[in-house]
TORKOL-4160 file (C-alpha; in steps of 0.2 Angstrom, whole numbers, padded with zeros to 4 digits, m for minus):
285
<pt num="1" X="m0085" Y="m0032" Z="0116"/>
<pt num="2" X="m0077" Y="m0025" Z="0099"/>
<pt num="3" X="m0083" Y="m0019" Z="0081"/>
<pt num="4" X="m0075" Y="m0029" Z="0068"/>
<pt num="5" X="m0077" Y="m0023" Z="0050"/>
<pt num="6" X="m0072" Y="m0035" Z="0036"/>
<pt num="7" X="m0066" Y="m0032" Z="0019"/>
<pt num="8" X="m0065" Y="m0047" Z="0009"/>
<pt num="9" X="m0058" Y="m0050" Z="m0009"/>
<pt num="10" X="m0073" Y="m0060" Z="m0017"/>
<pt num="11" X="m0062" Y="m0068" Z="m0029"/>
<pt num="12" X="m0049" Y="m0075" Z="m0015"/>
<pt num="13" X="m0061" Y="m0082" Z="m0003"/>
<pt num="14" X="m0074" Y="m0091" Z="m0015"/>
<pt num="15" X="m0091" Y="m0093" Z="m0008"/>
<pt num="16" X="m0086" Y="m0082" Z="0007"/>
<pt num="17" X="m0083" Y="m0098" Z="0017"/>
<pt num="18" X="m0069" Y="m0092" Z="0027"/>
<pt num="19" X="m0078" Y="m0074" Z="0030"/>
<pt num="20" X="m0094" Y="m0083" Z="0036"/>
<pt num="21" X="m0084" Y="m0094" Z="0048"/>
<pt num="22" X="m0075" Y="m0078" Z="0056"/>
<pt num="23" X="m0093" Y="m0068" Z="0058"/>
<pt num="24" X="m0099" Y="m0084" Z="0067"/>
<pt num="25" X="m0085" Y="m0085" Z="0078"/>
<pt num="26" X="m0084" Y="m0067" Z="0082"/>
<pt num="27" X="m0101" Y="m0067" Z="0085"/>
<pt num="28" X="m0102" Y="m0081" Z="0096"/>
<pt num="29" X="m0090" Y="m0071" Z="0107"/>
<pt num="30" X="m0102" Y="m0055" Z="0108"/>
<pt num="31" X="m0093" Y="m0046" Z="0097"/>
<pt num="32" X="m0101" Y="m0036" Z="0081"/>
<pt num="33" X="m0097" Y="m0037" Z="0064"/>
<pt num="34" X="m0097" Y="m0025" Z="0050"/>
<pt num="35" X="m0097" Y="m0032" Z="0032"/>
<pt num="36" X="m0097" Y="m0025" Z="0015"/>
<pt num="37" X="m0114" Y="m0023" Z="0008"/>
<pt num="38" X="m0110" Y="m0034" Z="m0006"/>
<pt num="39" X="m0103" Y="m0047" Z="0005"/>
<pt num="40" X="m0117" Y="m0046" Z="0016"/>
<pt num="41" X="m0131" Y="m0050" Z="0001"/>
<pt num="42" X="m0120" Y="m0065" Z="m0003"/>
<pt num="43" X="m0122" Y="m0073" Z="0014"/>
<pt num="44" X="m0139" Y="m0068" Z="0015"/>
<pt num="45" X="m0135" Y="m0056" Z="0030"/>
<pt num="46" X="m0141" Y="m0039" Z="0024"/>
<pt num="47" X="m0143" Y="m0033" Z="0043"/>
<pt num="48" X="m0122" Y="m0033" Z="0044"/>
<pt num="49" X="m0120" Y="m0025" Z="0028"/>
<pt num="50" X="m0112" Y="m0006" Z="0028"/>
<pt num="51" X="m0104" Y="0005" Z="0016"/>
<pt num="52" X="m0085" Y="0005" Z="0017"/>
<pt num="53" X="m0086" Y="0022" Z="0023"/>
<pt num="54" X="m0099" Y="0017" Z="0037"/>
<pt num="55" X="m0086" Y="0002" Z="0042"/>
<pt num="56" X="m0071" Y="0014" Z="0042"/>
<pt num="57" X="m0081" Y="0026" Z="0053"/>
<pt num="58" X="m0087" Y="0013" Z="0065"/>
<pt num="59" X="m0075" Y="m0002" Z="0067"/>
<pt num="60" X="m0063" Y="m0004" Z="0080"/>
<pt num="61" X="m0053" Y="m0016" Z="0071"/>
<pt num="62" X="m0052" Y="m0021" Z="0051"/>
<pt num="63" X="m0048" Y="m0037" Z="0045"/>
<pt num="64" X="m0045" Y="m0039" Z="0027"/>
<pt num="65" X="m0044" Y="m0055" Z="0018"/>
<pt num="66" X="m0035" Y="m0057" Z="0003"/>
<pt num="67" X="m0017" Y="m0054" Z="m0003"/>
<pt num="68" X="m0006" Y="m0039" Z="m0003"/>
<pt num="69" X="m0016" Y="m0030" Z="m0016"/>
<pt num="70" X="m0031" Y="m0030" Z="m0007"/>
<pt num="71" X="m0022" Y="m0023" Z="0008"/>
<pt num="72" X="m0013" Y="m0011" Z="m0002"/>
<pt num="73" X="m0030" Y="m0003" Z="m0008"/>
<pt num="74" X="m0037" Y="m0003" Z="0009"/>
<pt num="75" X="m0024" Y="0003" Z="0017"/>
<pt num="76" X="m0024" Y="0019" Z="0007"/>
<pt num="77" X="m0043" Y="0020" Z="0010"/>
<pt num="78" X="m0044" Y="0017" Z="0029"/>
<pt num="79" X="m0027" Y="0026" Z="0035"/>
<pt num="80" X="m0035" Y="0043" Z="0038"/>
<pt num="81" X="m0048" Y="0033" Z="0050"/>
<pt num="82" X="m0034" Y="0029" Z="0062"/>
<pt num="83" X="m0041" Y="0009" Z="0063"/>
<pt num="84" X="m0029" Y="m0004" Z="0065"/>
<pt num="85" X="m0029" Y="m0019" Z="0052"/>
<pt num="86" X="m0027" Y="m0037" Z="0052"/>
<pt num="87" X="m0022" Y="m0044" Z="0035"/>
<pt num="88" X="m0027" Y="m0063" Z="0032"/>
<pt num="89" X="m0017" Y="m0068" Z="0017"/>
<pt num="90" X="m0026" Y="m0078" Z="0004"/>
<pt num="91" X="m0015" Y="m0073" Z="m0010"/>
<pt num="92" X="0002" Y="m0080" Z="m0017"/>
<pt num="93" X="0016" Y="m0071" Z="m0008"/>
<pt num="94" X="0007" Y="m0061" Z="0008"/>
<pt num="95" X="0023" Y="m0050" Z="0012"/>
<pt num="96" X="0012" Y="m0037" Z="0019"/>
<pt num="97" X="m0002" Y="m0048" Z="0027"/>
<pt num="98" X="0001" Y="m0053" Z="0044"/>
<pt num="99" X="m0009" Y="m0069" Z="0046"/>
<pt num="100" X="m0009" Y="m0085" Z="0034"/>
<pt num="101" X="m0027" Y="m0092" Z="0032"/>
<pt num="102" X="m0024" Y="m0108" Z="0044"/>
<pt num="103" X="m0019" Y="m0096" Z="0059"/>
<pt num="104" X="m0035" Y="m0085" Z="0057"/>
<pt num="105" X="m0044" Y="m0089" Z="0073"/>
<pt num="106" X="m0028" Y="m0090" Z="0085"/>
<pt num="107" X="m0025" Y="m0072" Z="0079"/>
<pt num="108" X="m0043" Y="m0066" Z="0081"/>
<pt num="109" X="m0041" Y="m0075" Z="0098"/>
<pt num="110" X="m0026" Y="m0064" Z="0102"/>
<pt num="111" X="m0033" Y="m0048" Z="0097"/>
<pt num="112" X="m0048" Y="m0052" Z="0110"/>
<pt num="113" X="m0036" Y="m0055" Z="0123"/>
<pt num="114" X="m0026" Y="m0039" Z="0118"/>
<pt num="115" X="m0011" Y="m0048" Z="0114"/>
<pt num="116" X="m0003" Y="m0039" Z="0099"/>
<pt num="117" X="0005" Y="m0023" Z="0094"/>
<pt num="118" X="0003" Y="m0010" Z="0082"/>
<pt num="119" X="0016" Y="m0005" Z="0070"/>
<pt num="120" X="0014" Y="0010" Z="0060"/>
<pt num="121" X="0019" Y="0014" Z="0041"/>
<pt num="122" X="0020" Y="0028" Z="0031"/>
<pt num="123" X="0011" Y="0033" Z="0017"/>
<pt num="124" X="0015" Y="0044" Z="0002"/>
<pt num="125" X="0006" Y="0058" Z="m0004"/>
<pt num="126" X="0007" Y="0064" Z="m0022"/>
<pt num="127" X="0000" Y="0080" Z="m0030"/>
<pt num="128" X="m0001" Y="0085" Z="m0048"/>
<pt num="129" X="0003" Y="0103" Z="m0054"/>
<pt num="130" X="m0003" Y="0106" Z="m0072"/>
<pt num="131" X="0000" Y="0122" Z="m0079"/>
<pt num="132" X="0003" Y="0129" Z="m0061"/>
<pt num="133" X="m0013" Y="0123" Z="m0053"/>
<pt num="134" X="m0014" Y="0109" Z="m0041"/>
<pt num="135" X="m0023" Y="0093" Z="m0043"/>
<pt num="136" X="m0032" Y="0079" Z="m0031"/>
<pt num="137" X="m0020" Y="0070" Z="m0019"/>
<pt num="138" X="m0016" Y="0052" Z="m0021"/>
<pt num="139" X="m0011" Y="0042" Z="m0009"/>
<pt num="140" X="0002" Y="0026" Z="m0010"/>
<pt num="141" X="0007" Y="0013" Z="0003"/>
<pt num="142" X="0020" Y="0005" Z="m0008"/>
<pt num="143" X="0027" Y="0017" Z="m0021"/>
<pt num="144" X="0023" Y="0030" Z="m0033"/>
<pt num="145" X="0029" Y="0028" Z="m0050"/>
<pt num="146" X="0032" Y="0039" Z="m0064"/>
<pt num="147" X="0034" Y="0030" Z="m0081"/>
<pt num="148" X="0035" Y="0032" Z="m0099"/>
<pt num="149" X="0021" Y="0027" Z="m0111"/>
<pt num="150" X="0018" Y="0011" Z="m0121"/>
<pt num="151" X="0032" Y="0016" Z="m0134"/>
<pt num="152" X="0049" Y="0010" Z="m0131"/>
<pt num="153" X="0057" Y="0029" Z="m0130"/>
<pt num="154" X="0066" Y="0036" Z="m0114"/>
<pt num="155" X="0057" Y="0048" Z="m0103"/>
<pt num="156" X="0067" Y="0064" Z="m0095"/>
<pt num="157" X="0064" Y="0068" Z="m0078"/>
<pt num="158" X="0070" Y="0081" Z="m0067"/>
<pt num="159" X="0072" Y="0077" Z="m0049"/>
<pt num="160" X="0073" Y="0089" Z="m0035"/>
<pt num="161" X="0072" Y="0087" Z="m0015"/>
<pt num="162" X="0067" Y="0102" Z="m0005"/>
<pt num="163" X="0069" Y="0112" Z="m0020"/>
<pt num="164" X="0086" Y="0107" Z="m0022"/>
<pt num="165" X="0091" Y="0101" Z="m0040"/>
<pt num="166" X="0095" Y="0081" Z="m0037"/>
<pt num="167" X="0098" Y="0075" Z="m0056"/>
<pt num="168" X="0090" Y="0072" Z="m0072"/>
<pt num="169" X="0085" Y="0054" Z="m0076"/>
<pt num="170" X="0083" Y="0047" Z="m0092"/>
<pt num="171" X="0075" Y="0030" Z="m0093"/>
<pt num="172" X="0060" Y="0022" Z="m0090"/>
<pt num="173" X="0054" Y="0031" Z="m0076"/>
<pt num="174" X="0057" Y="0032" Z="m0056"/>
<pt num="175" X="0048" Y="0026" Z="m0041"/>
<pt num="176" X="0048" Y="0035" Z="m0025"/>
<pt num="177" X="0044" Y="0021" Z="m0011"/>
<pt num="178" X="0041" Y="0020" Z="0005"/>
<pt num="179" X="0051" Y="0009" Z="0018"/>
<pt num="180" X="0036" Y="m0004" Z="0015"/>
<pt num="181" X="0037" Y="m0002" Z="m0003"/>
<pt num="182" X="0057" Y="m0006" Z="m0004"/>
<pt num="183" X="0052" Y="m0025" Z="m0006"/>
<pt num="184" X="0042" Y="m0021" Z="m0020"/>
<pt num="185" X="0043" Y="m0013" Z="m0037"/>
<pt num="186" X="0059" Y="m0005" Z="m0032"/>
<pt num="187" X="0068" Y="m0021" Z="m0028"/>
<pt num="188" X="0065" Y="m0027" Z="m0044"/>
<pt num="189" X="0072" Y="m0012" Z="m0052"/>
<pt num="190" X="0089" Y="m0013" Z="m0041"/>
<pt num="191" X="0084" Y="m0002" Z="m0026"/>
<pt num="192" X="0089" Y="m0008" Z="m0008"/>
<pt num="193" X="0078" Y="m0016" Z="0005"/>
<pt num="194" X="0074" Y="m0003" Z="0020"/>
<pt num="195" X="0068" Y="m0009" Z="0037"/>
<pt num="196" X="0049" Y="m0002" Z="0038"/>
<pt num="197" X="0055" Y="0007" Z="0055"/>
<pt num="198" X="0064" Y="0019" Z="0047"/>
<pt num="199" X="0058" Y="0038" Z="0042"/>
<pt num="200" X="0063" Y="0038" Z="0025"/>
<pt num="201" X="0057" Y="0040" Z="0006"/>
<pt num="202" X="0068" Y="0030" Z="m0007"/>
<pt num="203" X="0069" Y="0036" Z="m0025"/>
<pt num="204" X="0074" Y="0022" Z="m0038"/>
<pt num="205" X="0077" Y="0024" Z="m0056"/>
<pt num="206" X="0068" Y="0013" Z="m0067"/>
<pt num="207" X="0080" Y="0007" Z="m0083"/>
<pt num="208" X="0091" Y="0022" Z="m0082"/>
<pt num="209" X="0100" Y="0026" Z="m0098"/>
<pt num="210" X="0117" Y="0031" Z="m0088"/>
<pt num="211" X="0131" Y="0020" Z="m0079"/>
<pt num="212" X="0130" Y="0030" Z="m0063"/>
<pt num="213" X="0111" Y="0033" Z="m0058"/>
<pt num="214" X="0107" Y="0025" Z="m0043"/>
<pt num="215" X="0094" Y="0024" Z="m0028"/>
<pt num="216" X="0093" Y="0039" Z="m0016"/>
<pt num="217" X="0087" Y="0039" Z="0002"/>
<pt num="218" X="0080" Y="0055" Z="0008"/>
<pt num="219" X="0071" Y="0059" Z="0025"/>
<pt num="220" X="0052" Y="0058" Z="0025"/>
<pt num="221" X="0052" Y="0075" Z="0031"/>
<pt num="222" X="0058" Y="0081" Z="0014"/>
<pt num="223" X="0049" Y="0086" Z="m0002"/>
<pt num="224" X="0052" Y="0078" Z="m0018"/>
<pt num="225" X="0048" Y="0086" Z="m0034"/>
<pt num="226" X="0047" Y="0077" Z="m0050"/>
<pt num="227" X="0048" Y="0088" Z="m0067"/>
<pt num="228" X="0042" Y="0080" Z="m0083"/>
<pt num="229" X="0054" Y="0087" Z="m0095"/>
<pt num="230" X="0052" Y="0076" Z="m0110"/>
<pt num="231" X="0040" Y="0062" Z="m0115"/>
<pt num="232" X="0035" Y="0058" Z="m0132"/>
<pt num="233" X="0018" Y="0053" Z="m0130"/>
<pt num="234" X="0015" Y="0059" Z="m0112"/>
<pt num="235" X="0020" Y="0048" Z="m0095"/>
<pt num="236" X="0009" Y="0039" Z="m0081"/>
<pt num="237" X="0007" Y="0041" Z="m0063"/>
<pt num="238" X="0003" Y="0027" Z="m0053"/>
<pt num="239" X="0000" Y="0024" Z="m0035"/>
<pt num="240" X="0004" Y="0005" Z="m0029"/>
<pt num="241" X="0001" Y="0000" Z="m0047"/>
<pt num="242" X="m0018" Y="0003" Z="m0044"/>
<pt num="243" X="m0023" Y="0020" Z="m0047"/>
<pt num="244" X="m0015" Y="0032" Z="m0061"/>
<pt num="245" X="m0017" Y="0048" Z="m0070"/>
<pt num="246" X="m0008" Y="0053" Z="m0086"/>
<pt num="247" X="0006" Y="0067" Z="m0086"/>
<pt num="248" X="0010" Y="0078" Z="m0100"/>
<pt num="249" X="0027" Y="0087" Z="m0101"/>
<pt num="250" X="0032" Y="0100" Z="m0090"/>
<pt num="251" X="0018" Y="0093" Z="m0077"/>
<pt num="252" X="0025" Y="0093" Z="m0060"/>
<pt num="253" X="0023" Y="0078" Z="m0045"/>
<pt num="254" X="0025" Y="0085" Z="m0028"/>
<pt num="255" X="0028" Y="0069" Z="m0016"/>
<pt num="256" X="0027" Y="0070" Z="0003"/>
<pt num="257" X="0024" Y="0059" Z="0017"/>
<pt num="258" X="0006" Y="0057" Z="0020"/>
<pt num="259" X="m0002" Y="0067" Z="0037"/>
<pt num="260" X="m0007" Y="0049" Z="0044"/>
<pt num="261" X="0000" Y="0032" Z="0044"/>
<pt num="262" X="m0007" Y="0014" Z="0040"/>
<pt num="263" X="m0008" Y="0005" Z="0058"/>
<pt num="264" X="m0006" Y="m0013" Z="0056"/>
<pt num="265" X="m0008" Y="m0026" Z="0069"/>
<pt num="266" X="0006" Y="m0038" Z="0072"/>
<pt num="267" X="0004" Y="m0053" Z="0082"/>
<pt num="268" X="0020" Y="m0063" Z="0082"/>
<pt num="269" X="0037" Y="m0063" Z="0087"/>
<pt num="270" X="0042" Y="m0064" Z="0068"/>
<pt num="271" X="0054" Y="m0050" Z="0063"/>
<pt num="272" X="0055" Y="m0040" Z="0047"/>
<pt num="273" X="0070" Y="m0052" Z="0043"/>
<pt num="274" X="0062" Y="m0068" Z="0046"/>
<pt num="275" X="0048" Y="m0062" Z="0033"/>
<pt num="276" X="0062" Y="m0058" Z="0021"/>
<pt num="277" X="0069" Y="m0075" Z="0022"/>
<pt num="278" X="0054" Y="m0085" Z="0022"/>
<pt num="279" X="0043" Y="m0075" Z="0009"/>
<pt num="280" X="0055" Y="m0067" Z="m0004"/>
<pt num="281" X="0064" Y="m0083" Z="m0008"/>
<pt num="282" X="0047" Y="m0090" Z="m0013"/>
<pt num="283" X="0045" Y="m0077" Z="m0026"/>
<pt num="284" X="0046" Y="m0086" Z="m0044"/>
<pt num="285" X="0052" Y="m0076" Z="m0060"/>
C-alpha cells in the first residue's frame, strides 16, 4: 500500500469536505495519508498531521487540491523530492491540474491499480547577480518575469544566450517561460504555444517599444542572462507571479533549466491539444 501526501488550498476546499472524503477512501483501502498540520487540526486528525517537508520526504504520491496557482507553488517546492503529483482542480481554469473534482475517486482508483503514466516538465532556475555576487536561486514552473516598476516608464534590458548578445529590449519587460508556461502570461503577451514535451525555453517581450521584437525559442541547455541596463525606479523579478525580488540597474539575472523536473501524474488519453481546445476557450477577458 502507498503513502499519499495531501496539500490542500483551504480557501478552495471549504470545510475540507473533499479532503476528508479522500482520506477516508484511501485509508479504507489500507493506504497511509500524510496531511499538512493545519489541515489535520481542522478535521481533528492530528495524528496524520505533518510539516510539508516531512510530507515531501515520505510520500509516494502527492495529491494537490486547488487551482493552477496552488499546483504551481507546490511543484516548485516538491520537484527536488522526485514525487509524482496529481492535481485536482478546484479552481477556475485548471489547465495544469489533471483531474476535475467529480472524477477524484476514479483517478485515485487508477493510481492504486497502477493505471497511469508520468509526464516530466522542466523548471527554470534564476539566480540574481548583484555587484558581482550571486544571490539565492529561485525556481519557476511557468515563467520568470523581469518587469518595470509602478511608473509608466520603459525598462531597458540586454539579453544574452550563452554569452552571445541577443538584443536590447525596451518596454515593460520580458518573460522567460517553460513550455508549460507558454500557455500562461507569455500567451497573453503574444508568445507562441509550445508543446510541453519539447526541451526549450521561450523569451517573450512584454509590450516592446519597437516594431520588430518577437518571441525567441532557445534550447533548454542554454543559459539566458538578462542585464538591467536602465530602469527609472528599479525592476522586479517574479517567479510564476508568486515569488519576487527587487532588482536595480546593472543587476544580472542568470536563467537555466533547473537540475530536477516536475513529475505530473497523467491518467487519461487526453492530449495537450484536447486541453487547449477545452480549457483555453473557457478563458474570459
